[in-house]
Structure formats: structure tokens, C-alpha cells
N, C-alpha and C positions, 0 to 999 in steps of 0.2 A: 750630547751623545749619551745614550743610556749607560749606566754604570753596572758592571757585572756584579752579580750577587752570589756569594759563596754559599755552598750547601749548609755551612755551619751557621750562617747568620740568617735568622728569619726575616721575612719581608716586613717593613714597617709601614708601608702605605704612604711614604713621604716622597714628594717630588720637589726638587730644588730648581727654580727658574733663575737663570743667571745671565749676565751679559746684556740685559735690556735696560730700557728707560721706563721707569714706573711713574704713572700718573698719581701724584700725591698732592692733594689740594690744587694750588695754581702753579705747581712746579713739575718738571720732569726730573726724576732723581735716578741716577745710576746706582742700582742696588740689586740685591738678590731678594727673591720672594720664595718662602717655603710654604707649600701646601701641607696642612696638618701641623701648623706651628706649635700647637699645644704639646704634642708628642715630642717635637724637636727640643723645645725649650725646657721641658720638665725632665726629659730622660736623655738629652744629648744624643739622640739617635742620628744615624747617618741616612741619607736618602737612598731609596731604591733606584731613583732615576734623576739624572741631571740634564736639564734642557737648556741649551745655549740659544738665547734669543737674538744674538748677532746684531745688537744695537737697535732692535725694533722696539716698539712701544707695547708695554703691558698695562692694561687698564681693566676696570670692572666691566662685566657684561652690561649690554645696553638694556634699558627699560623703556617700553613704549606704553604710555598711559591712555592712548586712544587708538585702538586697533580693532577694526570690525571684522577682519578675516583676511585670508590670502590663500593662494594656491588652490582655488576652487572651493574653499570652505568658508561659510558665513555663519557666525554665531547666532544670527537671528532666524535662520532658515531651519525649521523643524521638520525632518522627514517623518514618514509614517511610522517607521521603526526607530525608536530612540537609540537602539543599539548602533544604527548607522551613524547617528550623530556622534556618539562616543568614539567610533572608529575614525570618523573624519577629524575629530578633535586631536586624536593621537597622531594622525598623519600630519596635520598642520604643525604640531609642536616639533616634530622631527625635521620638517622642512625649515621652520622658522629659526631654529638654533643656528643654522648655517649662515644666516644673515647677520649674526651677532646679537640678536635679541634673545637674551637668556630669561627675561621676565617681562610680563605685560599685563595690562588690564583688558580682558576680552570685553569689547564694547558692543552694547545693544542700542541702536537708534530706536526711536519711538515705535512701540509695538502694542498690540492688544495684550490685555492682562494675561491671557492664557499662554502666550509665548514666554513671558517672564516666569510664570509658574512651572512651565515644563523644563526650561533649560538652565535656570540660574543654579540649580542644585549641582550642575556639572561644571560650573565656571568659578567656583569659589577658590580661595587660596589652597595651596598644595597640602597644608596640614602635615600629617604624618607620611604622606605619599611623596617623599622627597627622593625620587628616583632619577638620577642623572640620565639614564638611558631612555627616559620618556621625552627628553628634549626640553624645549622652553617651558617655563612654569607660569601658571596664572597666579597673580597676586590679588585676585578678586575681581568681580565684574564691575564695569563702568556702565551704568544705566544713563544714557544720553537721551533724556526725554522720558515720558511723553508730556511732561509739565513745562512746555515751551511756548513761545509766542507764535501764533498762527501766521504772523506777517514776517517772521524770520525762521521759517521751518526748514528752509533748504530743500533737501529731498525727503524729509520726514513727511509721511502721509498726513494731510490735514484731518482725515477721518478718525485717527487714533489719538489726537491730542487731547489733553485733559487739563482741568483746573482742580483746585483743592479747596473748595468752600468749607469742607469739614476738617481742614488741616491735615495733620499727619495720618489720620484715619484713612484718608483717600489714598495716600501713598501705600499704606498697608494693603488696601484693597487691590491696587494695581500690581504691586511688586510681590505681595505675599508676606504676611507677618514673619514667617519662618526665614525669609531672605533678608530681613532687617534686624536680625538679632545682634546683640552687642558684639563688636569686633574686638576681641581681647588682646591681641598682640601677635608677635612674630618672634621666633619661628614656630615650629610645630609644638604641639602639646597645649596650645591655647584654643579658646573658642573663637571662631571667626564668623563674621557675617559673610554670606556668599557675595554680597555687594560691598565694594570698597569705595566707590565714588558714584555720586548722582549729579548729573548736569540738569539744571532747571533755570527758568527765567524768573527772577525775583519779583517782577511786576505782575506775573500771573496770579490770579486770585488765590489767596491762602498760602502761597509758597514762602514768602519771607518769614512768616510765623512758624513754618516747619523747620527752618534751618537749625535752631538750637537743638531740636529733638534728633535731627539727623546726625549732627556733630556729636551729641552726647553718646550716641551708639558707636562711636569710633569710625563713622563713615565720613569721607571727605565730601564737601558740598562745592560744586563748581557752577559758576555763572556762565550761561551760554544760550545761543539761539534766542536772543532777547532784544527788546526795545528799551531796556533799562537806561535811565539817565545816569549821570554822574552821581547824583544824590541817592538814587535807588541802589546803584551798585555799591556805594559807600556804606549804606545801611546794611546791605546783605553781608558785607565784610565784617561790619560791627557785630552782626548776629552769629558769625562763625564761618562764613564762606572763605576758602583759602586758595581757590583756583579759578582761572578763566579758561573756558574751553575754546580752542582755536581762535585766539585773539584776532580781531578785525573781520573774521568771516562770520556771517549770520548774526550780526549785531548792529545796533545803531552806530553810524560812523562818527568819527571825530568831527566836531564843529567848534569854531573858534569861540563861541559863547557858551557852549556846553560840551566839554570834552568827552562826554559819555563814559563808557567803561574804560577806555584807554586812559582817561584822566587819572584813575586811581593809581596808575604806575608812577605818576608824577608827585605823589605825596612825599612829605619830608622823610628823610632817613630816620629809622627808629619807629615809624608808624606801621600799622598793619597793611603792608602792601602784599597783594596776592602773588602766587605763582601763576604762570600763564603758558598755554600751549601755542606753538607756532608750527605751521605746516610749510616747510621750506622745500616743497617739491618743484618750485619754479613755475607753478600754475596758480595756486591759491593766493600767493602774495608776491609783490614785486620785491626784488632783492633789497632795494632801499628801504622799503617798509619793514622788512625783517631787521635791518640794521638799526632803524629808528627804535623799534621795540627793544632790541638788545641794549642799546645805549641808555634807554630810559630806566631799565631795571634788570641788569644782567643777572643778579642773584635769583631772580624768579623765572628766568628763561628756560623753557623746557621744549625741546624738539619732539614733535609727534608726527605720525604718518597719516592718521585718519584713513588707513588703508582698508580697502575692500577686497572681496574674494578674487577680484580680477588681477591682483598681483601675481605675476608669473604665468598669466594666461594670454592667449593670442587676442588680437583685436576682434571685435564683434559685438553683438547685442546679447545682453545677459538678463535673465529674469531675476527679480528680487522679491521681497515680501510686499504684502498689501497691494499686489497687482502692478507694481512699478517695474520698469525695465531700464537698464543702463546701456550706454553706447561707449565702448572703449576704442579710442584711436591713439595708439602709442601710450604716453603717460596720461593723456586727457581722458577723464571719465565724466560723462554728463547724463542727465536724465533724458530718456528718449523723447524727441520732439521739442527739446528746449536747450538753452545754454546753461542751465543750472548745474553747477559742479556737484558731483555725486561722490564725495570722498576722493581718495587718491589711489593710484596704482604704484606708488613709490615705496621702496623699502626704507627702513630707518637709516641705514648706512648711506643711501643716496641723499637723504635729507641732511645728514651730518656733513657729507662732502660738499653739498651746495653751500651750507652755512659757512664752512671753513673757507671756501673760495670767495664768497661774497664779503666776508667780514674781515676785520683786523684782529679778531680774537686769536689768542694763543691756542696751541694744541690742548693744554689742560682745560682751558675755558670751554673749548668746543666739546671735549669729552664730558665735562661736567654736566652739560645740558641734557645728556641722555643717561647719566649714571647717578651722580650724587644728588643733583637737584630734584629729579623725580622721586628718588628714595626719601629725601627730606620731606617733600610734599606729602607723601603717603605715610609719614611717621615711621619709616623703616631705617632711619639712620642707625648705624651700628649692626645692621643685618644685611643690608644691600647697598650697592652703589659706591663702595670704596674698597681700598686694599688694606684696610686696617685689620689688625688681629681680631679673630673671632667672628669676622663677617663671613657670609657664605662665599665659598671660592668659585664664584661665577666670573670667569676671566676671559679676556680676549688678547691675542697678539695681533697688532696692527702694523702694517708696513706703510709709512707715509710717503706719498709721491707728489712732488711739485713739478708741474710741466712748464714748458717755455711760454705757453700762452696765458699763464697765470692760474690755470685750473689746478686745484689741489684736491687730493683724495686719499682715503685710507683703503688699503686692501686687507681683508680679513684673512689671516694666516691660520690661526688656531683658536679653538673655543673650548674652554673647560666649564662644566656644569657641576656644582657641588664638589669640585676638586677632581672630577673625572674628565679626561680628554675625550670630547665627543665629536670634534670636527678638526680635520687637518687638511687644509687646501693643497698641501704639497704631496698628499698621498691619496690618489684617486680611489683606492680600494678601502679607505678608512672612513668611518662615519656611521651615523645611525641609519 
């Protein structure tokens, strides 16, 4: 219940969240959380507002590191007027925050160089523009391609795929030198590269040699859309790759004599085992496959959506870039005229709910896969993904529901961005 403020006492901007179960590490802890803790601890101020969470779960905001668009907006589609692109981006961010995703990597599948040159400037990290009322926040673009295997291209147009015989110079040509500047740090006040992650196939000519230069610039390198063997994947990790893009999908499958990319998850504890993305939409992977991956390396497990602009749209046929078209039937999204999966139409909370239902993971372990683990992968520990002091106050209140048929799910009740309440499911008149 909000606390009355007397005219004599100035507002402090402090909110006390009480009566909830906080996700801290691998535990649920009954404790209070104060937004604007620095003011509270230094000056012993009292809160303007007290919110009773009534036993519900308080956790960090979700982070999606592979997200192509939603609600009719696609990061790869460039309208004639760039102003329309910016307006569409703003609309997307305000819709997305309601799904619990407070931060994300806007993802660009393989495109012509001109597309990267036009849109990446709008997709970089928030920098100084940390406005809660803008909704969800970009943590920098994820360029998925075009340096990928033509035999594992998925829906990526073969006509735009590239090799890198001239090494990193070819990446500069495709993405633009200005988009590959050194990524300085987080939060604002630092120099950021518009690109935060690149997915490429290490066996493509010239790519493995590029990995150290990519990593040196503070950009994460992910292995994906690839025919790489276990040895080639291991070498890429030695060179600095720290992520696998949508494990099992669009890559050489596990073989008993060559475990392929999946095999690097089985390396000994203490070795360089990468993080990896899992699409648990119920279509891309069998539930048992998801559980196998989780059990192999739970500390690297990151749930992603690979969501496309069809999230929130009715069934039908939709145009995409490079002359391709998709067919949406419920949650299933395929390239027109084929059975090739074309990303997903799932939200991240749906993927979280599926994983919680399928697995024996605890609530904190499930939440970690979309908060702390992706933050660690991006080098943002201490800024995102936890409820620790001095981290960004991107927060969710979740109501856990366990049904008689074994299905388990979380309902999103409230969302805070940078400490400002931006969504309240219990108030239909409240929100961005």
C-alpha cells in the first residue's frame, strides 16, 4: 500500500518492495528490496511508497540475446523513411516491456551490407538515453551472419552469405567500421560499439582468424549456422568465442564418433565451456533435448526466443527481407513453400514457462537462464541480471502457478525499468 507523504517531508524517490520472495543466486529469499538503495543506506531516508508483494517472486528483468522483432516490427526491414524505422522501434520497446523483457539484443539475420550500414546506428546500447518510459532497452545489436555456412543457412538468404578471405577487413566492409568500434563498458558514459555480438561459422574461410580481433573490441563472438566439427568449435573457443547460437538448430548434429559443437559442453569443469542459447518454444527442440543440454552445462544455459515480427500477429503469410516470405500457423513459423523453421513466434515468458514445466530445475535456476546468465555472457555482471546493490533496477514481480496436469507457469504482475514502475497487470489503465 502506498505510504502517505506529509507536506513537510520532501519526496525521496525511494520505493520499498516487501513481503516477496527474492531470487538471489540459487535461492528464494524472503527479504525486502529498496529501489534507490544508495540514498537509503547513506541518508537513512524513508520510502515514498511501500509495495506489498504478497508472497510473489521478485526477480531481475528478463534479457533476450536473440530477438529479431515482434508485434509487426522487424529490425532487418528498412522503410523508405528512416523516421518510420525509429517510430517502429519505439512502439516495439513499449510493447516488449509488458512481456517481462527489459533488455535485449536486437538481432539482424544475414543481410546486404547496406542494411547494416543503415540500421545499426539505431540499435546500439542505450548509452545516456536511459529513459524508463521508452520501455525495453537495447544492449547492442546481434549480427547473426552473413559469415555462415551455406549448408546450415536456415532461412538466411544464400545470396547474401559471405566469406572473409581478407580477415577482419571483410567484416569492416560488411558491418561498417563505425559499427565495430571498441565496446567500452556499461552503464552510460562509456563508448559502445553498436554491435555487441556476432554469430558466424568458424569453418567459413577467414572467420576463425577474425575471432581475436572481434573479442579485443569487446564484442562477443558466437558460433552458429555452422558445419563445424568438435575440433573446429574447440579451436574457436580457444580463440575467444564464448557463445553458441541456438544450440542444435542449424548446425552439425551430434554423432557418436564426433560430438560436434554439442561436445564442447562436455569438457571438464574449469575449462572454457561456452554459454549457449536454447529455443524452448516447443517447436525448435524436443523437451528431452532441452533437458539434455541443461544437464550437460547448466551454468551456460540461456533461453532465447529467436522471435520474429509475427509475435502478437494473426496467422497468415508475411513478407520478409531478400524476397522471402513466412507462413505463420499458430506458434509455427516456416519459410513459404518449405518446412524450414523461420525463427519463432514465442515470447520469452512462454519459453521460460515451457522450460520450467519440462525440467526439474528450481525457480531460481529457471530465472537465472534469462537474467544472470545472459548478463554474465555479455560481460554485464554488476549492471544487469541480478538484485545486487548498484545494479539497474530492472525488476519483475512473478506469480508462479502449478496446475494439476503438471504444467507450470509464471504470470507477469509488475515490471520496473530503471526503478520506475512501467507495467502493472492489475491496473488496465496503467502502462506505457
